[in-house]
N, C-alpha and C positions, 0 to 999 in steps of 0.2 A: 387526505389531503397531506402532504409534508409540513412539518414545522420549518421557519425559516429564522436562523439565528446569524446576527451580525456580529462578529467576534474581531476585535481589532487583532491584526497581523502581528504586532510587536508587543501588545501588553494583552494578552489575552483575558477575558473577563473569567475568573475562576467560578462565579456561580454559572455560568453559560456551557463552561466547559463541564462543570458537574451534571448540568441537566442533559447535555449531549450523551455523556457516559452511560446515563441512566437509560438514555433510549436505546443505545447499543446493548446495555445488560439486559435489558427487556425483549431484546430479539429484534430490534430495528436495524435497517439498513440507512446508512448516512453518504452523503457526498460531502468531501472535505478537501481543503486544499494541500498540497505537497509544494515542494520545490521545483517540481516540473509541471505535470499538468493536475488537474482535478482528479481525483480517485473515488470510487465506490468502496464502501467498508462496512464489514459485520464482525461480530465475535468470532472468534476462532472456533467454537464449537458449535455454531449457527448453522445447520445443515439446510433448514428451509430458507435462511437469508442467502447462503450460497447459491442456492437453486433459483432465487428470486433474481439474484445479479446475472449468474448466467442467461436468464430469461430475458433481461433487460438488454444485454449486449448480444443476445442470441449465439451464446457459446455452447459447444459441446460439452459433455462431462470429461473430456479428456484436457480442457483448457486448465491450466497450472495457475491457481492464485499466487500471490505474493503475500508472505508474511511481512508487515510494515512493523519494526520494531522501536523501542525508546533508545536502546543503547546496545554495547557491544555483550552484555551480561545476558540479554535475550537471546541474541544470536547463537552463543554457546548452548542455550538450552535447547534449541531446535535445530542446530547444524553441528557436524563434526569438523572442527576448525583445528588445523595445526598452525605451528607457529608462523610459518610464511603466510599463509592465508589471514591470520588474525592481524600481521602487520600491513598487509595490503588494505584490508578491511579498514583498519584503524586510520590509515593514512587518508581515507577517501570518505570518511563518515564523521557527522551527517554530510549528507551529499544526494545529488542526484543519481545514484547507482542502484541496480538490483543485481545480488550476487547469487549465482546458482551455486549451491554445496549441497553436500551429502547430508541427508535429512538423519536425525536421530528418531528414536522410538516415541519422542514427545509429540510429534507431527501425526495427525491424523491421516490414515492411509489414503483417505479421498482426496487430500491436498497434493500428494506427491505425484511425480512422473510414474506411470504404472509399473515400468522397467528397471529405471535406474535409481530409484529411491532419492531423488534430488528435491529440492525446495529452493524457492527465491525469497530472499531476505533482502530487507533494505530499511536502512536510517534516514529519513528525509530532514533536510536542513529547512524545517518549517516549524516556526514556535506553536503555531495551533496544533498541528499534528504530533509536535512531542509533548505538548500539554495534555492532549487527547490520551495519549498512550501512557503516559505518566499516572494519571488518574485511574485509567483502566486496569492497568497492572498486567496485562497481557498483550501481546500482537493483535494488530486489526489485520483480518482475512481481507486482502484487496484486490482490486483491478484497476486500470486506468480508466477513466470515463470517455470512453470512445463508443459511439452508436453506431450499430451496423450500417453499412454503406458510407460511413463518413472516415475522411483520411485523417482528419486531426481531433485532438479531444476537445472538451468544452474547456473554456476559459472563462466564461461569463458565469457567476454564481445566479444571475438573476434569469438567463436564459435556461439553466439547469432546473430551476423552479418551475419555469414555465413549461418546459417539456416534460419534465418526470414528476411533478407534484403528486400525482395519484400514485407513484410506484415507488417512491422513498418517504421514510419517515422523518427525516431531516435533511435539510440542506445548508451546510455551513457558508456564509457568505465571509470569505477571508481576504476579499481583493481579488484582482486578477492573477491568474496563473499562466505560464508559458505554454506554447503550444507542443514543445518537444516533451516526449515521454522520458524515462530515465534511460540511461545507458546500461546494457545488461552484459555484465561479466559471468563468465563460467570459470569457477574456482575448484570444480568437483574432481579435476585431475590435474597431474603434475604441471602443466603448463597453462598460464591464464588464457582465455581464448575470448574474444570480444563477439558477442552474438547479435548485439544491436548498439550502434552508435546513437545517442541521444543527447540530453543536456549535458551529461557530465563528460568531462575529457578523458578520454580512452588511450592516451599516449603511453600511459605507464604499463599499459597491459599488452600492448603490441610488441 
């Protein structure tokens, strides 16, 4: 049965953040709030955790996870970012955007697109998520919390607990999140390409 932490969205309790990170480091899967929808996450090297997340969402092994990062320095470790891409990302983060970039050798092969060596990276504008990432010190391997057959992601942490309490190690109640997922922008080629219009304004990339 999952634990349930009520964490203040504007002033997250440091004690609960540390406990949440301990759960992640011990191999746990968490549901946590972002600036778009709730997400599922586990440590970047947690293969068993990734497999469990795929099972919850009924995803194939071809599904690409997103690395949710604390700041731009994380992005430069896991992605090849030129000056133009860096300026575009900096102008839109933290925010509800996922950027598709060319992956570096730091990214585990199983997380990348098998042919293109790409990875999705994101810095959410959410205080709880950013505090978790700062305490963890590495990105969270994440995906939006949308269950099979559902059109929209979860927005209510109590509903998440009721539905998935036997499959998750921790549900973080950070208040209600929005219904829209992040906007997905492909910056892996010369011209930006909008792959999904979501919570983030995509006008600058069109």
